[in-house]
N, C-alpha and C positions, 0 to 999 in steps of 0.2 A: 248299599256299598259300604264296606267296612275298611277302615284303615287302622293299622297297628304299627307301633314303634317297637322294634326289637333291639335290645342292648346286650351284646355278647361280650363278657369280660372274664370268662373263666380262666383264661391264660393271661399272665401278667405282661407278657411281651406284646400282646395285641389286644386292642379294644375296638370292637366293631359296632356300628349302628346302622340299622336298615329300616326303611319305611315301606310297608307292604300294603298294596291295595288290591283286594280280590285275588290274592296269591301271586301278584306280579310285583317285582321289585321296582320301586319308583325312585328311591333315594338310598345312597350308600356312602357311608363315611368310615374310615379306618384310621386308627392311630397306632403307629408302629414305634417301638422303643428306639430303634436306630434312625428313624426318619427325622430330619431336621426341619420341621415345620415351625416357622417363627413368625408368621404373619399375625399382626395384632399386638405383638409384644412391644413393650416400651423399654428403652435402654438409655443409660447415660453414656454417651460416646465422646470421643475426642477427634477433632479435625486433624486427620493424618496428612492430607495434601489438598491443595487447591489447584485445579486445572483451569487456567484462564481461557484456554482455547475452547474448552467444553462448557465454560461458564457453570462449572459444577465442582463439588468437593467430594473427597473420599473420606469416610468416617470410620474409625476403628471403634466398634461397639462390643468387642469381646469374642468374636468368632474368627474363623480362619480367613475368610475373605472380607475385605472392607466393603461397607455399604456405599451406594451411589446416591448423592444428594444434589439435586438440581437447584437452580436459582429460584424457580417459581414455587418450589416446595419449602422455601425458607420464609416463615412468617415474621412479622415485625418484632414479636416478643422474643425471638431467638437471635436477634442481631447482636454481634459483638461490638460493633461500632457503626456509626451512621455517617457515610460520606456519599456525596453525590445526590442527585435528585431521584425522581421516580424511576428513571431507567438505569439506575446504578447496577453495576455488575457484582458478582459474588465476592470478588476480591475486595470490594469496598464495604462488605457487610460482615464477613467472617475472617477469623485469624487462625493461622495454623497453630495447633497445640492447645487451643482453648476447648473447654468442655461444651457439649451441646446435647439437648434432649431430643431424641429421635424415636420414631415408631416405624416398624417394618411394614411397608405397604405391599410389597410383592416379595415372595421368597426367591432365593437364588436359584437360577436355572442353568445347568451346565457350567460353563466357564464364567457366566455373568454373575456378579454379586447381587445382593438383595437391593431393592429400591426402597429408599428411606424418605421420610417426610418429618417436618417439625410441627405440622398441624395435626396434633394427636387427637384421638377420639376414643371414647369408652362406650362400648355397646352394652345395652341393658335389655331387659325383657321387652319393654315397650318403647324405650327412647334410646337415642344415641347422643351422648354428651360431647360437645365440641368447645373446649375451654377457650380457644383463641378466636372463636366466631361469636357474632352478636345477633345473628338472624335465627329465626325459627322456621323450619321447613317440614314438608310432608314427604313420605316415601313415594317414589315414582310408581310403585306397584298399585297405589290407590288411584285409580283412573276415574272413578265415578265422581262427578262434581258435587252431588249431594253429600256423599261420604266425606269428601275433602272439607266442605264447609262445616260439617258436624265436628270433625276433628279440630279444626281451627278454633271453634268456640270452646272446646274442652281445654285446650292448652293455653288459652289467652290469659288466664289468671295465674299460670305457673311462672314462677320466678326462679331461675336456676342459680342466681348469685350475682357476683360482680361481673356483669356483662357477659355471662356465659350464653352460648347458643346451643340448640339441640334440634334433632330430627325425630319426628314422630313415625314409628314403624307401623307396619300393616297390622300387627297383633293388637295395637291399641284401639282398634275400631270399636270393639265391644266392651272395653274396660271403662271403669269409673274414673273420675278425676282424682279420687283419693289414691287409687292404685298407681296412676301415672305420677302423682306427687311422691309417693314412696319410692318408686323406681328412680326418679330424678335425684332424690336425696342420697340414695345409695351410690349413684355414679359420682356425685360431687364429693362424697367422702373418699372414694377411691382416688380421685384426682388430687385431693389435698395430701393424701398419703404419698403419692408419687412425687409431689413437689418437695415435701420434707426429705425424702430419701435422696433426691437429686442434689439438694443444697448441703446435705450432711456429709456426703462422701466425695471421693475423688477417683478418677479413673473409670474405665468402662465397667458397667455393671447392669444386670437385669433388674428393672424396677417394677415391672408388671407383667405377669404371665397370663396369656389369654388362650392357652392350649389345652384346657381341661375339656375332654370330649364330652363328658356327662353334662357339663354346664352348657357347652355349645349346642349339643343335641336338644336339650330341653329349651334352651333360649331361642334357637333359630328355627327349629323344625316342629316343635310342639305347638299345635294350634287347636282350635275347636273341632276341626274335622277328624282328629285322631281320637279313637274310642278308648284305646288301652295302650299302656306302656308296660312291656315285659322285660325284666332284668334277671339274669341268671346268676348273679354274684351278690352275696350278702352285703359286702362292703359298698359296692356300687349302688345297691338298692337303698342303703342308708343315706348315702350322699344325695341320691335323687329325691328321697323323701324329704330331706332337710331343705333342699333347694325349692321344691314345690310348696312346702309349708311356708317358706319365707317370702317367695315371690308371687306365687299364685295359690293362696290358701283356698279360694273358692272355685278352683278349677274342677270341672266335672269329669276330667279324664282320669280313668282308673290306673293306679300304679300297682303292679303285681310282681311278686317274686316268683320266678319260674324255677321249680325244683325237680322236674321230671328227669328220668334217666336218659331219654333221647335228647341229643343236643338241640339247642334252641333253633338254630338255622335249619337243621335237618328236619325238625318238626314241621316247619312251614315250607319245606322243599326249596330252600334258597341257595344251597351250595352249587347246584348246576348253573343257576343264573349268575352267581358271583363269579364262577369260573369263566363264564362267557364274556364277562366284562373285559378280560385281558386278551381276548382273541381278536384277530385282525378282521375277520369276516363275521357278520351277524345275519342270520337268516330272517326272512320276512314271512308272514303267515301265508301269503299267496304263492310262495315258491321262489320269489326273488331274494335279493340279498344286498347288503351295503358293506363296503370295504373301507375301513378307517386307517389312514396313514398319517400319524403325527410327524411333523418336521420341525426344524428349528424356527422357521418363520411363520408357518401356518399349519392348519390341519386340513388335509384333503379327504373328502368323503365321496365315494363313487357309488352310484345306484345302478344295480344290474337287474334286469327283468327275470333272468334265469328261466325257470319252467313255468312262469306265470302265464296262464291262458284262460283266466276266469271271464274276461270280458268278450264282447262280440267282435270288436274291431281292434286294429292295432293302436289307434289313438285312445280308445277307451281302456285298453290294457295298460298303456303307458301312464295314463292318468291314475288308474287304480294303484299301480305299483308306486308311483310318486307320492300319493297320499299316505300309503303305508310307510314309506321311507321317511316322510316328514315327521311323523309321530315317533318313529324309532330313532331318528337322528337327535331329536330333542331329548329323548330319554337317555341315550348314550352319552350326550354331552353332560347331563347331570350326573350320571353314574361315574363317568371317568374323570369328571371335574376338568374338562378341557376348556381353556379360555383363549382369548386373543382372536385372531382372524381365522374363520372357518369357511371353506369353499366347498359347496355341495354340487356335484355334477349329476343333475337329474336327467331322466330320459327326455329327449326333445319333445316338446308339445308345439303343434302347429298353430292352433287358434289362440288369440290373445285372451279370450274368455277363460279358457282352461289354465292359462298361465296365471291369471289373477286369482283363480280358485286355489291353485297350489300355493301362491304367496300367502293368502289368507290362512290356509291350513297350517303353514309353517309358523306364522306369528301366533296363532292360537295355541300351538303345541309348546311354544317357548314361554307362555305365561305362567306355567306351573313352576318355572325355575326361580329359585331365590336370587340368583345373580342377574344383574342388569344385562340386557341384550338389545341389539338392534338388527333387524332383518331388512336386507336390501331387496332390490327387484330382480326378477329372473331375466337373464340375458337371452338373446336369440339362440345362443349355443346351449342353453340349458343350465348355465352356471348361476348359482345364487350365493351371494356373500352375506355373512352375518358376523357380528362381533359380540362376543360374550365376555362378561367381566371375569377376570382371572382372580378368583377368591383365594386360591392357594395353589400349591404345586399339583400337577396332574397326578392322578392316582397311580398310574404306572411308574412314574418317577419316584414316588414315595415307597412303593412296595417292591420294585424290581431294580436290578442292576444291569449294566451293559454286559453283553455276552463277551467273555474273554476270548472265545474262539473266533468269532466273526467281527468283533469290535463294535457290535451294535448295528451292523448293516443288515443282518439276516441272511447273508450270502457267504458261501465258502468257495474258495478257489478249487477248481477241478484238480484231481491228483496228477493228471498228465502235465498240466501247466505248472503245477507246483514243483514237479520233478525237473522240468526243463529250466525253470527259474533257478533252482538250486544248482543244476549242472552249469549254467552260465556263470554263476558266482564262483563256483569252484574253479572253472577254467580261467576266469579273470584273475583269481588269486594265484593260480599255478603259473600263469604266463609271466609273472614278474621274475621268476627264476630263483626267488629267495626261499620258497616253500618246499619242504621235503615230505610233509605228511599233512593230511586233512582228516580230522575226526569229526564226523557229522552225526549229531544226535537228533533223532526224529521220533515222532509218534510210531508205535509198533506197526499199525496198519499202513501208514505212509512209508515207513522204511521198507516194508515187504513189497509194496507196490513199485517203488522206485527200483529196488533190487531186481525185480522180475522184468520190468519193462525197459530199464535203461542200463542193463548190464554191459552191453557192447559199447555204449557211449562212455561209460565210466572207465572201461578198460582202455579205450582209445585215448582218453585224457591222461591216464596213468602212463601209457607207453610214450605219448608225445612229450610230456613235460617231466618225465622221470619223477613222479610223485606217487605216494601211496594214499589211497582213499579208503577210509573205513567208515561203514555205516553202522550206527549203534541205535538200538531201540530204547527210548526213554518214555516211560509211562507218565511222567510228570508234565510232558509237553502236549499241547493240543494238536489236532491234525494239521493246522495251518502254521504251526510254529516249528522252528529248527534252531539248532545251536551248533556253530562251526568252531572248532578249535584247531588252529594252525600250528605246525611245528616248523620253525625256520631253520635254514642252513646258516651256519656261522663259520668263519674261517678258523682253521686249526690254530691253536696257540703256538707261540714261538718255541721252536725246538721239537715240536711234535710232527710226526709224519703219518699221513693217512688217517688222521682222526678228524671227525666233524662233530662239533658241538651242536646240540639240539636245544631249542627253547620253545615251549608252547606259547602261542599267542592267540587270544580271542579275535574273532573277526571284527574289523572296524577299529584296529589300534590307531592311535593318534598319529598325525603327521609329524609332530614334534619328536616322538619316540623314534621314528624311522630316520629322521635327519640326524639325531644324536648318534644312532648306531652307525650311520654312514661316516660321520665325522671320526668316530673311533677306528673305523676300518681303513680310512685313507692312508695313515702313516704306515700300516702294515703292508699295504699294497705297494707303496713307494719303496720300502726296504726290500721287498721281494724282487721288484724290478731291478734295483741296483745290484743285488746279488747275482741275478742271471746275467747281467751285462759283464760283471767282473769275471764270471766263470767262462764266458765266451772269449774274453780277451786272454785268459791264462792258457788256453788250449794251444799246443804246438802246431805250427803250420804243416800241412801235408807236403811231403817231398814230391818234387816234380810238378808239372802243370796239369790242371784238371781239364784243360781243353785239348788234349792230344787227340789226334784223329783215330777213327776206328781201325783203319788199315794198318797204321803204325803199331797199335796195341796188338793186333793179331800177328804181325810179323815178329814182334819181339826184338826188333833190331834198332830200337831207338838209340841214337847216339847223341851225346851232349854236344850242343853247338859250341864251336870255338868262338870265344869272345874276341871280336876284332874291333879295333878302334875306328873312329870315323875317318881318320887319315889313311888307314890301310884300305878301307873300302873305296875311298876316292881314288887312290893310286891304281887299284885294280881296274876300276871303270875306265880310267884314262888310258891304261895300257891296251885294253881290249878295243877301245875306239881307235887308237893309233894303228893297231895291227890290221883292223878292218879297212882303214883308209889307204894304207900303203901296200903295193904288191909285194908278195913274199918271194924272196930269192930262192931259186932252185939249186939244191946241192948238186955237185958234179956227179956223185955216184948215182943219184936218182936220174939225172939227165942222161947218163950213159945208157941206163936200162930202158928208158922210155923210147918208143918208136918215133919216127919222124912224123910230122903232121900230115904228110901226104899219105902215109900208110895207115891212117886211122880207120878202124873197122867200122863197118856199117851197123845200123841199129839192129838188124836181125842177128848178126854175129855176136853182138853184146848180149842180146837176150838169151842166146843159146849157151853161153859160157859166163854165167854170173859169178861174182866174187863170193866165196863162202869160206867158212872156217872149218875146223876139224869136226865140229858137230854137224856140219852140213848146212848151217845157217848163212845166209848172205851177209856180207859185211859192208859197212860204209867207209871203213878206213882203207889203209894201204893194202894192196893185194900181195906185195912181196914181203911184208913184215912177218916174222915168226910169231906164233900165238901159243899161249899156254892152254892146257886142257881146260875146257869150260869157258875160255875167254870169248866174249861177245855173245854168250848165251842169254837168251831172254829170261825175265823173272818168272813168267808163268811156266816156261819149259823147265827151269831149274826146280820149281816147286813140284812139278809132276815127276821129274826124275828122282827127287829125294823121296817122294812117297813110294816109288817103285823100287828104290834101293839100287840104282845103277850108278857106276862111277862116272865122273865127268868125261865127256867126249864119246861115251859108248852109245851106239844107236840101237834101236829095237831090232830084234832078230828078223831077218828077211828084208830089212830096209835096203833100198838101193844106195850104192856108194858106200857099202860097209867096209870098214878098215880091215886090212889083213892082220893075221895073228902076229904075235911078237916073234922076233927073229928073222923076219923076211928081209930081203936085200933092199938096199936103198933104191936100186933100179926098179925092183918090183913095186915098191911104194910109189915111186914117181910114175910108173906106168899105170898103177891103179888110180892115181889122182887124175882128175880132169884137167885139161889144159887151162891155165889161167887166162882169163879174158883180158883183152886189151883195155887199158884205161884211157881216160880222156887225156888230151894233151895238157902238159903242165902250163901251157900258155893260157888255158881257160881259167879265168879268176873265180867263177862260180864253183867249178869243180874243186879248186883248191880250198875255198872256204868251207865247202861241205866236208872235205876230208879232214880239215883242221878241227871243225866242230865235232865230228864223230869221234875222232881220237881223243879230243879233250874230255868229252863226256865219259868215255870208257876209262880214261885214267883217273878222272875225278871219283868214279865209283870203285876204283881199285880193281878193275876187271881187265884192262888192256895190258900189253907188255911194256916193259921199260923202253924208252926210245933208244934206238941203236946209236952207238958212238960213231962219230965222224971218222 
């Protein structure tokens, strides 16, 4: 079994390191020029703020986001003051605005700032120096008790300095005491240089950079199991040679400069494996797969059996797939540098024995990882929790950016729903009544889809709200983005008629701007209202009454009423009442012409000889009074006569009782006339009242004859 370390630095913007075992990628590190990996760097910072509620402080150490420093990460040597006892809070230890020495423990993730600590440490090839600690420890990776005792004997005589502590790394197992002493002296020298820089300057500054990928690769990943180190860049090869000669002069690992025309990673067929690191789904040898979904709180990994049918039974197939998935999960966590809480959803196993077998396989696969980890127990639902040390930012966060189209969710809204959402926003803006035009900029494909599928809806909105909608294709927008520009209606300026000012406004204008515009428009509206009121008052009133009846307008005989005083009206009412109460005296001439009461005709005789005028119409007045032509004629008869063009008193041809021609003798006329019927006795009060009322009505209308003189 051969292991090789490949360092690809042909391009200045990217430096890659890979560890290959039998053609399989086992470890992968990349350093990108734009990535902000700060873990391990030491800074001189300033306390920017102290949050008593969090019992923590925010430190400005020269980057965009302030670092977060908790109370338990403040060592005694970093105190600004000493107040309180053992349980004192951070406000009793630090002061705002004072300098402080900090080291980045965890890189910033998303909106969270970097985690800082004052307990700084320096990592070497074999040892890790801790200036503020006094204990000597061993790496957790060294689990064998014999090996641990051997290491303790080697470092017992090492003295780091003034109370310095250190941790022995796994690489120190096969090293001599002299090599360990040389590594420790180099770390102490670095620490003293950092102290001098901290005391000499002021303000935030970088004091120690721990981001050299060449140094990190050779320091952390180069061990006795690696047979050869290949470097394809001359400058990087020189740096690697200098480090190995200084730190590991007796190392048996070969350092080679790769100068072939075929790229280094392509020579070992690593490019497809590197590309698979960024994929969501990873295939398994038996046909199954694992799906990796990183989230803000944890990383979820799902195991799918897929087409795996290698075993004889369902339980054996599930176990075989789970064992393959355990090895691949551990490998993907190393390659992607995923830390924190990881939850793996394995295929359910029924027997406890096979569950324990799976847990053991998972722990064994995690031993090859340089980061510390803790594997939990498999739950009855097939869930296994494990915690992995977060050494740095995840690989995908360092090399990828969030998608501007989907916002990092991996999903896009359907074009139909996008069009309906846009239509609702346009309708809401048009319903205010202040908008006259909407200019919508969309991605070309989105604009075409909306124009084809929502043409009728857009036309209905334009017709309902009297607004013009314009769709414009904009190639600079993504399919899920849009830009709406509104054009508002404004009142015409003073003195202008029929003009409307237009002003474009982007969607989402502030409420303050709308309120200011309304305040400017209110005085104009008040002045317009006052002008309309004055114009209505200045109009001349129409002559005559607007409430005249329809029949009086058709006749065209409206006569102005005589204005009478209240006294005149009261006098007329009193006269009519007195005349109705007292019996009317009969004139002598009328009494002489009236027959005696005994000679009163019977009802049949009266019916045969009714009273009538010259036009043949019966009369209610006196039978013996002379009448003018047309007197007593009804209104409807007069209208019909006028339409036919006959003079007053003339009857239709052939009518009974037609009058003789002009020039006939008086006797002939009297003969042609029917005998006047006898009237009621003057002693009858009801008959006299009817006669008076009929004559009074005819005289009031100007139709009856003048009363005869006595």
